[in-house]
N, C-alpha and C positions, 0 to 999 in steps of 0.2 A: 309524594312524600318528604320528608325531613330533613331540614338543610343535622339536626345534631352529626354526631359523630355514631357509630349502630356498637361502640365499642368503645372501655375507656381510657383513658391512660392508663400504661405497666407498671405507674411509678404508684396511684390509687389502687387497680386491684389489686396490685400485692401489699401489700398494707389495707385494705379489708381483706385480705382474706389472715394473715393472721390477725386480726384481731381475732378469727375467729379460730385459730388458734389459742390461743388464748383468753377464749373463752372455755374451747372445749376442754384446757388440761386441771378446773379442778375435778370434771365429770372426768379424766381420765382416773385423777390420784386420787379418785374413791374408789375406781371400780378395783383398783393394783392395790388397795386396800384392803376392801370386803375380798372377794378373791378368795384368800388361804384363810380370811377366819371360821369356814367349814367346816376346814381339817380339824383346828384344832380342840373339836367338841367329838370330834365321830377316833382321830389318830391320837393312841398317846405320847406326849413331847417325852418323851425319854432324855433322848438325846439329839435332837431336833429345837431347842428351846434356842439353840445360842447359829442351827439357818436362820428362824422362824424374823430376829435379833435382827440378822442379816439383813432379810430382805428388806423391814419395814425402813432401814433406815436406809439402806439402796435407793429404796421406794421415796424418801423424803428426800434424801439430797435429788435425787436427780429431777423436782417438785421443782426444791429450792433454785437448780439451774435451772432446768429446763423455764419461769419465769424471771428469770435475771436478763437469759437471752434476749429474749420475748419482752422484761422492758427495758433494753436499751436499742433493741430494733425499731421497739416503735415510736418513744422518744414519747417528751412531753405530749401531753393533749392538747391536737389546737380547734380552735374554736371550729364551729362547721362539719366537722368533725365524724 
């Protein structure tokens, strides 16, 4: 039987999960940007050009704000992380 603790401390665990979220953020953003692209070629953009532009702006704004929040939560990189 080892004397090491079975679980990570809570602070380290949460930081590792936040780093994983930060790594997944570009993938989520890419999927959100690529999702409506097939519809651009199938459906005519009669009055939907404004809605589509607002959608892309909203996705972009969400990604910027999510990255800002994650950067603030994670703080500067520490040696050994």
